[in-house]
Structures are given as structure tokens and as C-alpha cells.
N, C-alpha and C positions, 0 to 999 in steps of 0.2 A: 504494500500500500504506500502510495506516495505521501508527501508531506501535507498537502492541503486536506485530503480526506481525514488524516489523523487530527489535524487542527480543528476541523469541523466537528468530529466526534468529541474531542476534548472540550470544545466550547459549548456544545449542547449539554455535555455532562456537568461541567462546572456551572453553567448557567441555569441548570435545573430543568431543562427542556426534556423531561422524561415522561411526559404524559400529554395528551391532546390539549388540555387546558393551559399548559405552559409552553406550547409550541411557538416558534419564532419564524419570522419571515426570512426569505432569501436575502432581501435587502438588509435586514438587521444583521444577518450572518456576515454578509459582504463588508458592511461597515466595521464590524468588530474585528474581522480578519484582515482588513485592508486589502480585500480582493474584489475584483469585478463580479457583479452579480451573475454574469454569464458563466464564469469559471466555477462559482459556487454551485450554480444550478447543474452544471455538467457533473461535478463531483457528487452532488446529492443524488443524482439519478443512479450513479454507480453504487452508492451506499444503500439506496432503496432496493436495487436489484439484489444486493448482498444480504438484505434483510436487517440492516442496522438502523435504518431511519424510515419513518412513515411520514407522508404528507397528508394534511387535511386542508380543507378550505375554511378559512375563518376571516371574517371582516373583509371579504372580497379578495383575499390574497391567499396563496398557498403558504402553509406554515409547516415547519418540520419539527419533529421530536424523535427521540431515541426509542427504539423498541427494546424489549428485554435483552435480545441478543446484542444490540448496540450498546446497552448499558454495560454488559459483561465485557465486551470488546474495549470500550472506552476505559473501563476500570482496570483492565489488564495492562494498559499502557503506563499506569502509575505503580504497578507492583514490581 
């Protein structure tokens, strides 16, 4: 896994985006990561395919949060 997906997982974990009600937008992730939204979106799609992240629609925007598998994966980077 390259650097940006790891940073996305870590940010979602540390930011508490571990349930639909705590999900964050792609724009919020891009701002916090200093990365273009297009790059964040591309990497999020890979994380979704891997089962680490889920998207929901909230407030008219796609919002991302960690799945159970994503929480375990993100946690393992700190151990």
C-alpha cells in the first residue's frame, strides 16, 4: 500500500470516522492531507474495493468512514 492510502486510513482512525454518523467528506480529507480531492477520491475507491472504507451520502456529499476491517488495518499501523 502506498503512502496516501495509509495516511487516509490513519486520518479516518485518528479523526474518529469509524461509523456513518462520523463520516467525513472527500474535500475534508483532501484539506487535512494537503492532497487534491481527485487523488483522495482515487485512493478511497481502492480502499473501498479492499473493504477498508465505506461511502455514504450525507448532506448532499459522499462521506467516508472506516469499516471494521479498516479499523483493524489502521490500528495495525500503530503496533
